[in-house]
C-alpha positions, 0 to 999 in steps of 0.5 A: 416434274422437270421433264414435264416442264421442259416438254411443255415449254418445248411444245409451246416454242415449237408450236408458236415459232417464238423468236425469243426462246431459250432456257435461262436457268436449267438449275432453277427448273430442277429446284422448282420441280423439287419444290412442286413435288415436295408440296405435292408429297406434303399435301397429296389431296390438295389438288388446287394447291398443287395446281397453283403451286405449279403456276406460281413456281414456274411463272412467278418465282422462276421465270426460267425461260426467255419467253413462254413462262406463263403459257408453260406454267398453265400447260404444266398445270393442266397436264398435271391435272390430266395425269391425276384424273382431273381437267381444268374447265375455264369457260372463258379463256380470257378469265384464265389469262387475266387471272394468271397475269394478275397472279404472276405480277411481281407485287400481286395482291392475290393470296395463295388462299384466294388463288386456290379458291379461284382455280378450285371452281374450275377443276373437275373430275375427268370422265375421258381418257387422258389421250382422248382429252389431249386429242380433243384439246389439240383439235379445239386449240388449232381451230381457235388458233391457240398453241397450248393445251 
């Protein structure tokens, strides 16, 4: 998980050419990875819970990077789902952006249960190979001017 987080962050920074970049807390990333993997081992069937845990740990609790924490959290969550044979199909990207911003606010009113239920609606079984999905997503993002998977 640690390597996945750092790879997603690096790809986002490289793609967006962020001026404010850097890792604030490398040890925190390691601890965050441990908490995510521990949750996954305790709840292996709870795909929506694992996905939300990834987002919360990276974007809300951790804030390990100078910039790009929410984008990294979202990219890690989507990549995790792809590795497990799922995809995250959110028809309106603004809905995802708004939800993640609300979820990761310091005093967010969104409970873990509500967050899991929200994201569960958009998690679907993946019918494509991981590689073909990533290629399709990269092309789609380039066409739309976005820099994350």
